[in-house]
C-alpha positions in Angstrom: 0.0 0.0 0.0 1.4 3.4 -0.8 1.9 5.8 2.1 -0.9 8.2 1.4 -3.4 5.4 1.0 -2.1 3.9 4.2 -2.6 7.2 6.1 -6.2 7.4 4.8 -6.9 3.8 5.6 -5.5 3.5 9.2 -8.0 4.1 11.9 -8.5 3.3 15.6 -10.3 0.0 15.8 -13.0 -0.5 18.5 -14.5 -3.8 17.2 -12.1 -6.7 17.1 -12.6 -10.3 15.9 -11.8 -12.0 19.1 -11.7 -15.5 17.4 -9.0 -14.5 14.9 -5.4 -14.7 16.1 -2.6 -12.5 14.9 0.1 -14.4 13.0 3.5 -14.5 14.8 5.2 -13.2 11.6 2.9 -10.2 11.3 3.4 -9.4 15.0 7.2 -9.6 14.5 7.0 -7.2 11.5 4.9 -4.7 13.5 7.3 -4.8 16.4 10.3 -4.5 14.0 8.8 -1.3 12.5 8.6 0.1 16.0 12.1 -1.0 16.7 13.4 0.8 13.6 11.6 4.1 14.5 13.8 7.1 14.9 14.5 8.4 18.5 16.6 11.2 20.0 20.2 10.2 20.0 19.0 6.7 19.0 18.3 6.1 22.7 15.1 4.1 22.1 13.9 4.9 25.7 11.0 2.5 25.7 10.1 -1.2 26.0 7.3 -3.2 24.4 5.6 -5.9 26.4 3.5 -8.3 24.3 0.4 -9.5 26.2 -1.6 -12.4 24.9 -4.2 -14.8 26.4 -5.2 -14.2 30.0 -2.5 -11.5 30.5 -4.0 -9.5 27.6 -7.5 -9.8 29.2 -6.1 -8.5 32.6 -4.3 -5.6 30.9 -7.5 -4.8 28.9 -9.4 -4.7 32.2 -6.8 -2.3 33.5 -7.6 0.0 30.6 -11.4 -0.2 31.1 -11.9 2.0 34.2 -15.1 4.0 34.3 -16.5 2.1 31.3 -13.7 3.2 28.9 -12.1 0.9 26.3 -14.4 -2.1 26.7 -13.5 -3.2 23.2 -9.9 -3.9 24.4 -11.2 -7.2 25.9 -11.7 -8.5 22.4 -8.3 -7.7 21.1 -6.1 -10.8 21.0 -2.9 -8.8 21.7 -2.2 -5.8 23.8 1.1 -4.1 23.5 2.3 -2.2 26.6 4.7 0.6 25.8 6.7 1.6 28.9 9.2 4.3 29.3 12.9 3.3 29.8 16.0 5.2 30.6 17.8 7.5 28.1 21.3 6.8 26.9 23.8 9.4 28.2 23.6 11.7 25.2 19.8 11.9 25.2 19.8 12.4 28.9 22.2 15.3 28.6 20.3 16.8 25.7 17.0 16.5 27.6 18.5 18.2 30.7 20.1 21.1 28.7 17.0 21.7 26.5 14.4 21.1 29.2 12.6 18.7 26.9 11.6 15.1 27.7 12.3 13.3 24.5 11.0 10.0 25.7 7.4 10.9 25.2 8.2 12.1 21.7 10.1 9.0 20.9 7.3 6.8 22.2 4.8 8.6 20.0 7.0 8.1 16.9 7.4 4.4 17.7 3.7 4.0 18.3 3.0 5.7 14.9 5.4 3.3 13.1 3.8 0.4 14.9 0.2 1.3 14.0 1.0 2.2 10.4 2.9 -1.1 9.9 -0.1 -3.0 11.4 -2.5 -1.3 9.0 -0.2 -2.1 6.1 -0.4 -5.8 7.1 -4.2 -5.8 7.4 -4.2 -5.6 11.2 -6.1 -3.0 13.3 -4.9 -1.0 16.3 -6.1 1.5 18.8 -3.7 3.6 21.0 -5.0 3.8 24.5 -4.0 6.5 27.0 -6.6 5.7 29.6 -5.3 2.9 31.9 -4.2 2.0 35.4 -0.4 2.4 35.3 0.1 0.8 38.7 -2.0 -2.3 37.8 -0.3 -2.8 34.4 3.1 -2.4 35.8 2.3 -5.0 38.4 0.8 -7.4 35.8 3.8 -7.0 33.4 6.5 -6.8 36.1 7.6 -3.3 34.8 9.8 -0.9 36.8 9.2 2.1 34.6 5.9 4.0 33.9 3.5 2.7 31.2 3.0 5.4 28.6 0.7 3.8 26.1 -1.2 0.6 25.5 -1.9 -0.5 21.9 -4.6 -3.0 21.1 -3.8 -5.2 18.1 -5.9 -7.7 16.1 -8.2 -8.1 13.2 -11.2 -5.8 12.9 -14.6 -7.5 12.7 -15.4 -8.0 9.0 -18.7 -6.0 9.2 -16.9 -2.8 10.3 -16.5 -0.3 7.4 -13.8 2.4 7.8 -15.2 5.6 9.3 -14.9 8.9 7.6 -11.9 10.8 9.1 -12.9 13.9 11.0 -10.0 16.2 11.3 -9.3 19.9 11.5 -9.0 21.7 8.2 -5.5 22.1 6.7 -5.5 25.8 7.3 -6.4 25.4 10.9 -3.2 23.3 11.5 -0.7 24.5 9.0 0.7 28.0 8.9 3.1 28.9 6.1 5.6 31.8 6.7 8.0 33.5 4.2 
């Protein structure tokens, strides 16, 4: 799929086919795309925890507080993206510039991951609503959880939604 078509096609899935497993090779390719994502000083200050089976259900429940993200229970895989330490160069740059590059790097990696999944016919949804403490406990993580990504096949009867975005002129400002 060409990139423009991929960008138009990719959407957040909220209806997974819970009976259809994700092939190991596709999962590996999705994770490889995230691994190859650029990061400040090539620090890659994140870790991906692949959750399947009962662990995926437990992590999904930890994203479902107050009725949120109920669809996550049907996703066969949940990918927990946790923060990790910088390398020395990125840590110095972050301190000197007063910018936490980890969150930027995690966003870039998540973008690569979700676009790669879409290219392979898989669906994703990036979740920011979750119980950090519970997921850290479930996955034995020492660093904060920053995102959880559901991964699987969308239900066949779900047609892509029309993208509702701000107009180009509301987001882009050209200066000369």
